[in-house]
C-alpha positions, 0 to 999 in steps of 0.5 A: 549410337549414331549422331541422328539417334543421339539427337533423337534421344535428346528430343525424347527427353520429357519436357525438353521440347517444351523447354526449347519452346519456352526459350524460343518464345522468350528469346524472340521477345527479348531480341525484338524488344531490344531492337524496337526500344533502341530505335524508338527511343533514339527516334524520340531524342536523336541523342546517341547517349540515349542508347547508352542509357537503354543498355545501362537501365537493363544492365545495372539492376541485373548485376545488382540482383544476380547473386541474390537471384542465384541464392533464391534459385538454389532454395526454391522451385526454379521453374516457378521463379522463371514463371514469376520473372517472365510475368514481370517481363510481360508487365514491362512490355505492357508498360512500354506498349502503353507509353508508346500508344499514349504518345509519351515523349519523356524518356524517363518512364521508358527507362523505368520500364526497362529497369523492371526488365533488367531485374527479370534478366537477373533471374531468367538467365541463371534459371534457364542454365540451372533448369536444363540439367534437371530435365535432361538425363546426364548422358544427354546433357552435352547434346542438349546444351549444343542443341539448345545453343544452336536453336537459340542462335536462330532466334538471335539472328531472326529476332532483330530482323523480325523486330525491324520488319514489325516496327516498320509495319505496326509501329508501337504495337510491336511491344504487344508482340513482345508481351505475347512472347513472354506470356507464351513462355510463362504458359509453356513452362507448365509443360516442363516437368516439375523439378525438385529443389535440391537439398543444400549441403551444409549451407541451409543454416547460413544467412544470405551473405554466407550462401553467396560467399559459399557459391563464390568459394565453390567456384574459386576452389575449382580451377576448372570452373574458375578458369573456364569462366574467366578465360571467356570473360577476358577474351571477350572483354579485351578482344571483342570488336562488335562495338567497332563494326560501325566504324569499320563499315563506314570508314574502312570497308566503305560498305554502309549500313547494309554492310554493317548488318552483314558484318553483325550477322556474320558472327551469329551465322558462324555460331549457328553453323558451329552449333549445328555441327556440335548438335550432330557431333558433340565434343567429349574428348580433349575438351580443355585443349579444344577450349584454349584452341578455340579462344586462340582462333577467336583472337586470330580471327579478330586479328585478321579482321582488324587488318583487313580492308576487304569486306569479304575477308572481314566477313569470313574472319568474323564468321570464324570468330563466331564459330570459335566462340560457339565452341568455347561457349559450348565447352564452358557450359558443358564443363560448368554444368557437369562440375556443379552439383544441383544445390549450387547450380543457381549461384554458379550460373548467376556468377557465370552470367555476371561474368558473361554480361560484364564481358559483353557490356564492358568489352564494348565500352573498352573498345570504344575508349581504346578506339578514341585513344589509339584509333580504330585499327590499333584498338582492334589489333591491341584487343586481338593480341590481348586475347592471344596473351590471355590464352597463353597466360591462362594455359599456365595458370589453369593447367587443370582446365588445359588437361580436362579430357571429357565431361565425366572427368569433372563430375562432382565427388 
């Protein structure tokens, strides 16, 4: 089958186009809201700490609720849970809209609205990850993951830009656009085929804590899944440089805010281009080796960025890092989806999202602290070197992951 026919086969799957529409509507809403709420609240206070509170207000409830959310998703209709979750996201955007148009200057009510939104994130991430394998045939799943990732990168790149333009044009009414995005996702879910609730194999008599630990035991007993999740976690936690980009743009590369925007976008551009390639030519051979190579390339690219004082070298290094990260994400997602039975998908997806969320949030915190203690360039160098050390160590600790050949080799027995 040619690449074009394979791609056409993915889009012919019942409900896949509706699923993509659902994700686009919601991701655009999330990206727009992230830009607008950060700008709006910082404009109210002129305190950088405000931005930290914005992040924590959404991150803390997500972390607390992720494992209970995964349990619910394994026992109830994932599509309905997603609809309910985005209904609350709609209410959160409505609250932000009302607060803004009412001229409320106290930040506490905004944080409360963001707390509600953080709760919804605990359900939407695992729900979307566990829903896709139920609406796409297994033979098209790897293609669907790559296609979905590539299309989502378009929203990640264009969403913040659109949010900035909208806020400059219509101000607080931009929250209304976010509201409509989440509401569109709720409506479009009706066009996604109803999926069955997979029977829980031996876990139905356990209490909630028992079901949580069963999901964790499943992950820890399978070195392929544990290795794939933890490799990404520590690579981003220790090697990410996103938090350092403002310092590089201002003090090292001397390119100002426009250059900062280009540096931020270069990562997403690399991810988008690689996602497009993987959509046309999905990987299904030597996947373990390719994942380790991709993470190593991610570390080397960040090492080049750390040492560079030339803008376009830095730009290209970050683009390569983004492309390598997309390969890692693609392989990790494919292996996890193929290795996980339907009745475990919610809990496994919740743990996966917990690791990803922690690596991003804590990674930025780690980079900031390291830059304060060591200096900016030494912090970036240390992080890149740590990523390469993790690759070497994980290749010894998780040899089953290194030896994985294709998705079919990890199918649950």
